[in-house]
VODO-819336 format. One record per residue (C-alpha): residue number from 1; x, z, y. Coordinates in steps of 0.02 Angstrom, whole numbers. Example, Ala and Ser with C-alpha at 12.3 -4.5 7.8 and 13.67 -1.06 7.14 Angstrom:
// VODO-819336
PT   n     px     pz     py
PT   1    615    390   -225
PT   2    684    357    -53
END
This chain:
// VODO-819336
PT   n     px     pz     py
PT   1  -4174   2676   4160
PT   2  -4075   2536   4243
PT   3  -3956   2635   4312
PT   4  -3822   2771   4314
PT   5  -3878   2872   4468
PT   6  -3927   3044   4386
PT   7  -3791   3022   4241
PT   8  -3639   3126   4240
PT   9  -3495   3153   4093
PT  10  -3379   3287   4108
PT  11  -3183   3296   4179
PT  12  -3148   3377   3996
PT  13  -3203   3218   3915
PT  14  -3111   3091   4022
PT  15  -2963   3193   4009
PT  16  -2982   3170   3822
PT  17  -3012   2983   3832
PT  18  -2839   2943   3949
PT  19  -2734   3047   3803
PT  20  -2689   2867   3735
PT  21  -2660   2780   3916
PT  22  -2541   2929   3943
PT  23  -2445   2936   3802
PT  24  -2398   2727   3824
PT  25  -2338   2740   3992
PT  26  -2484   2692   4102
PT  27  -2510   2765   4285
PT  28  -2674   2878   4254
PT  29  -2686   2946   4434
PT  30  -2664   2763   4498
PT  31  -2801   2707   4375
PT  32  -2927   2858   4414
PT  33  -2908   2814   4590
PT  34  -2941   2635   4557
PT  35  -3108   2694   4498
PT  36  -3138   2826   4638
PT  37  -3097   2989   4526
PT  38  -2976   3116   4614
PT  39  -2839   3156   4480
PT  40  -2833   3331   4542
PT  41  -3007   3346   4462
PT  42  -2910   3338   4306
PT  43  -2857   3522   4316
PT  44  -3041   3571   4312
PT  45  -3107   3543   4157
PT  46  -3284   3602   4188
PT  47  -3310   3470   4347
PT  48  -3411   3310   4305
PT  49  -3399   3120   4376
PT  50  -3524   3007   4393
PT  51  -3567   2898   4219
PT  52  -3530   2729   4299
PT  53  -3350   2799   4360
PT  54  -3308   2836   4185
PT  55  -3376   2675   4138
PT  56  -3235   2566   4259
PT  57  -3128   2682   4209
PT  58  -3153   2628   4014
PT  59  -3146   2466   4055
PT  60  -2997   2485   4148
PT  61  -2896   2560   4003
PT  62  -2942   2465   3877
PT  63  -2924   2303   3987
PT  64  -2726   2361   4022
PT  65  -2692   2421   3855
PT  66  -2786   2268   3775
PT  67  -2848   2384   3668
PT  68  -3045   2436   3645
PT  69  -3011   2630   3574
PT  70  -2884   2645   3733
PT  71  -2712   2687   3620
PT  72  -2799   2808   3528
PT  73  -2757   2756   3358
PT  74  -2642   2695   3260
PT  75  -2639   2505   3293
PT  76  -2735   2421   3458
PT  77  -2919   2358   3440
PT  78  -2876   2208   3510
PT  79  -3011   2155   3654
PT  80  -3138   2037   3559
PT  81  -3150   2163   3390
PT  82  -3309   2238   3431
PT  83  -3367   2056   3467
PT  84  -3312   1998   3319
PT  85  -3395   2175   3212
PT  86  -3557   2141   3302
PT  87  -3592   1970   3282
PT  88  -3563   1995   3092
PT  89  -3667   2144   3090
PT  90  -3830   2074   3204
PT  91  -3853   1940   3077
PT  92  -3909   2074   2939
PT  93  -4118   2071   2887
PT  94  -4138   2262   2891
PT  95  -4004   2393   2980
PT  96  -3969   2447   2780
PT  97  -3892   2290   2759
PT  98  -3840   2276   2949
PT  99  -3730   2431   2930
PT 100  -3642   2366   2776
PT 101  -3583   2251   2859
PT 102  -3532   2367   3001
PT 103  -3414   2465   2880
PT 104  -3358   2333   2799
PT 105  -3292   2226   2930
PT 106  -3233   2392   3027
PT 107  -3132   2394   2872
PT 108  -3058   2252   2877
PT 109  -2939   2292   3027
PT 110  -2842   2438   2932
PT 111  -2840   2569   3083
PT 112  -2858   2764   3086
PT 113  -3037   2756   3008
PT 114  -3109   2714   2839
PT 115  -3289   2700   2862
PT 116  -3415   2729   2720
PT 117  -3609   2753   2687
PT 118  -3688   2895   2580
PT 119  -3845   2854   2563
PT 120  -3978   2957   2434
PT 121  -4173   2979   2427
PT 122  -4210   3040   2595
PT 123  -4024   3050   2667
PT 124  -3894   2936   2735
PT 125  -3724   2983   2799
PT 126  -3611   2857   2910
PT 127  -3460   2936   2897
PT 128  -3279   2933   2966
PT 129  -3125   2984   2843
PT 130  -2956   2974   2915
PT 131  -2822   2878   2851
PT 132  -2685   2971   2788
PT 133  -2521   2965   2897
PT 134  -2613   2862   3028
PT 135  -2626   2913   3206
PT 136  -2778   2981   3320
PT 137  -2728   3032   3459
PT 138  -2856   3126   3528
PT 139  -3049   3187   3436
PT 140  -3134   3070   3575
PT 141  -3097   2943   3463
PT 142  -3198   3025   3325
PT 143  -3321   3052   3430
PT 144  -3330   2891   3531
PT 145  -3332   2816   3365
PT 146  -3481   2913   3290
PT 147  -3574   2878   3458
PT 148  -3555   2695   3453
PT 149  -3616   2678   3267
PT 150  -3768   2795   3302
PT 151  -3809   2715   3479
PT 152  -3781   2509   3407
PT 153  -3878   2552   3266
PT 154  -4024   2603   3361
PT 155  -4002   2432   3476
PT 156  -4017   2321   3340
PT 157  -4171   2400   3275
PT 158  -4237   2471   3476
PT 159  -4277   2611   3403
PT 160  -4189   2769   3442
PT 161  -4128   2831   3280
PT 162  -4156   3018   3251
PT 163  -4019   3119   3204
PT 164  -4032   3240   3074
PT 165  -3857   3319   3112
PT 166  -3673   3256   3167
PT 167  -3531   3298   3070
PT 168  -3356   3326   3155
PT 169  -3198   3381   3057
PT 170  -3120   3471   3215
PT 171  -3166   3616   3302
PT 172  -3290   3585   3451
PT 173  -3195   3568   3609
PT 174  -3257   3671   3774
PT 175  -3354   3583   3907
PT 176  -3385   3446   3771
PT 177  -3534   3307   3768
PT 178  -3636   3318   3633
PT 179  -3791   3368   3689
PT 180  -3790   3202   3797
PT 181  -3688   3075   3663
PT 182  -3802   3141   3500
PT 183  -3956   3168   3596
PT 184  -3955   3367   3570
PT 185  -3933   3329   3367
PT 186  -3848   3482   3305
PT 187  -3659   3456   3284
PT 188  -3565   3546   3156
PT 189  -3370   3560   3170
PT 190  -3244   3600   3072
PT 191  -3307   3483   2906
PT 192  -3222   3409   2791
PT 193  -3263   3246   2877
PT 194  -3357   3171   3028
PT 195  -3530   3080   3019
PT 196  -3701   3036   3075
PT 197  -3846   3075   2968
PT 198  -4006   3032   2955
PT 199  -4173   2997   2887
PT 200  -4149   2844   2745
PT 201  -4299   2779   2800
PT 202  -4230   2684   2948
PT 203  -4123   2581   2825
PT 204  -4287   2466   2813
PT 205  -4288   2458   2997
PT 206  -4299   2246   3015
PT 207  -4135   2221   3139
PT 208  -4247   2134   3296
PT 209  -4104   2070   3409
PT 210  -4037   1909   3394
PT 211  -3843   1826   3453
PT 212  -3911   1801   3616
PT 213  -3965   1973   3647
PT 214  -3796   2027   3571
PT 215  -3719   1924   3722
PT 216  -3798   2013   3835
PT 217  -3770   2176   3762
PT 218  -3591   2154   3748
PT 219  -3542   2069   3926
PT 220  -3614   2248   4002
PT 221  -3511   2381   3881
PT 222  -3472   2499   3866
PT 223  -3614   2543   3993
PT 224  -3753   2516   3853
PT 225  -3690   2637   3756
PT 226  -3705   2769   3900
PT 227  -3878   2743   3948
PT 228  -4022   2849   3861
PT 229  -4102   2739   3721
PT 230  -4299   2778   3708
PT 231  -4328   2838   3564
PT 232  -4476   2701   3505
PT 233  -4608   2613   3587
PT 234  -4749   2654   3710
PT 235  -4858   2725   3598
PT 236  -4756   2818   3497
PT 237  -4686   2903   3647
PT 238  -4867   2955   3697
PT 239  -4917   3006   3540
PT 240  -4754   3118   3516
PT 241  -4797   3184   3676
PT 242  -4973   3226   3655
PT 243  -4925   3317   3475
PT 244  -4815   3408   3576
PT 245  -4934   3494   3704
PT 246  -5057   3487   3565
PT 247  -5088   3701   3493
PT 248  -5063   3690   3305
PT 249  -5063   3498   3316
PT 250  -4932   3507   3166
PT 251  -5054   3597   3054
PT 252  -5222   3525   3085
PT 253  -5276   3405   2968
PT 254  -5389   3328   3114
PT 255  -5215   3285   3228
PT 256  -5236   3091   3190
PT 257  -5410   3108   3259
PT 258  -5392   3214   3400
PT 259  -5247   3100   3465
PT 260  -5365   2942   3431
PT 261  -5484   3027   3519
PT 262  -5387   3071   3678
PT 263  -5302   2911   3679
PT 264  -5475   2820   3685
PT 265  -5473   2717   3514
PT 266  -5512   2742   3339
PT 267  -5388   2798   3207
PT 268  -5382   2656   3110
PT 269  -5327   2548   3299
PT 270  -5195   2705   3347
PT 271  -5128   2670   3138
PT 272  -5102   2469   3190
PT 273  -5016   2513   3329
PT 274  -4891   2610   3274
PT 275  -4882   2514   3147
PT 276  -4839   2372   3255
PT 277  -4688   2498   3331
PT 278  -4623   2508   3177
PT 279  -4687   2699   3144
PT 280  -4824   2762   3092
PT 281  -4927   2942   3121
PT 282  -4852   3050   3001
PT 283  -4691   3014   3032
PT 284  -4687   3059   3215
PT 285  -4773   3204   3165
PT 286  -4637   3262   3044
PT 287  -4487   3214   3161
PT 288  -4557   3327   3294
PT 289  -4587   3472   3141
PT 290  -4397   3427   3099
PT 291  -4337   3440   3291
PT 292  -4416   3591   3314
PT 293  -4339   3680   3157
PT 294  -4174   3641   3212
PT 295  -4200   3707   3391
PT 296  -4263   3878   3319
PT 297  -4138   3890   3199
PT 298  -3986   3862   3320
PT 299  -4080   3967   3473
PT 300  -4188   4103   3421
PT 301  -4174   4246   3287
PT 302  -4329   4218   3202
PT 303  -4352   4207   3020
PT 304  -4361   4082   2904
PT 305  -4548   4115   2884
PT 306  -4601   4118   3063
PT 307  -4509   3972   3095
PT 308  -4609   3907   2931
PT 309  -4753   3940   3011
PT 310  -4707   3884   3176
PT 311  -4672   3704   3114
PT 312  -4832   3692   3037
PT 313  -4792   3758   2858
PT 314  -4917   3855   2780
PT 315  -4791   3950   2660
PT 316  -4584   3937   2663
PT 317  -4553   3863   2502
PT 318  -4627   3706   2591
PT 319  -4529   3727   2734
PT 320  -4351   3751   2657
PT 321  -4386   3592   2530
PT 322  -4435   3483   2686
PT 323  -4286   3544   2771
PT 324  -4142   3525   2647
PT 325  -4213   3341   2631
PT 326  -4190   3327   2806
PT 327  -4015   3412   2846
PT 328  -3937   3445   2659
PT 329  -3930   3616   2689
PT 330  -4062   3763   2656
PT 331  -4138   3862   2846
PT 332  -4011   3983   2806
PT 333  -3857   3886   2754
PT 334  -3885   3787   2902
PT 335  -3923   3931   3030
PT 336  -3755   3994   2963
PT 337  -3658   3850   2988
PT 338  -3711   3833   3178
PT 339  -3638   4030   3190
PT 340  -3487   3984   3108
END
């Protein structure tokens, strides 16, 4: 997608982003009018404006404040800070090395957030912890930092990272944009810390971007952050769609052969082409299972046994073990967290 014509964002999110400029004496109504936004809309949190206007507002706010975090943190994050971090990060060999650089360099600035990585065999969390006695003017700063970490990481490997969960250390606000910001990943509020969680296997993905591509990316910041990211290569997306549409594809032992036949290629060719896109058939099918499981737990009253069957498991125990590997929680505990 090359433009923002169909993308909008809530006025509630816009209002949150303006907490910094407002507290520092910036004429917010004038700022909004420069972007073509009627300031009276701030009184209607359910209203929406085009994302393109919001991006222009972000640029004006950061420019007037000389602060890439819009005055929301203890110290201004001077223009050029993200560039300094990104130039270091883009030289990582793989995503694991890149994220370690991201954490280490970000922490050098000693602002309101401390970043860390927590990695286990199947699950990695990029964690944001608030530093004691340091200001965070609005929780939009947390959401923005998590979104940037996720989308920039995905850009580095040219593949949208499927999030197992998003964790925030405060109550979810009304009229939030979590479905858009985090691609429908489950968001758990009132947690001990804020974080994004994903499969550890992503850490082995090679960084495919370079400094030249980075300059183009930064030149259009923050626009690139608000455009949708493809989940993977074209064939991977095609296979994902076929598996989602095929009856019983999640449980069938012949799913690989059936999908190959529909594409008019051999199973070996499909394996090779998926490998070139940095994935494989089993990973795509597992991702669909995970996303379906989260969907059913969040939006239905189906039993755990029923959800296990719907997601391709022949017995609940295997499903429960797999789900705990994906999210760190049992399905029942995860459902209770969502309900709370």
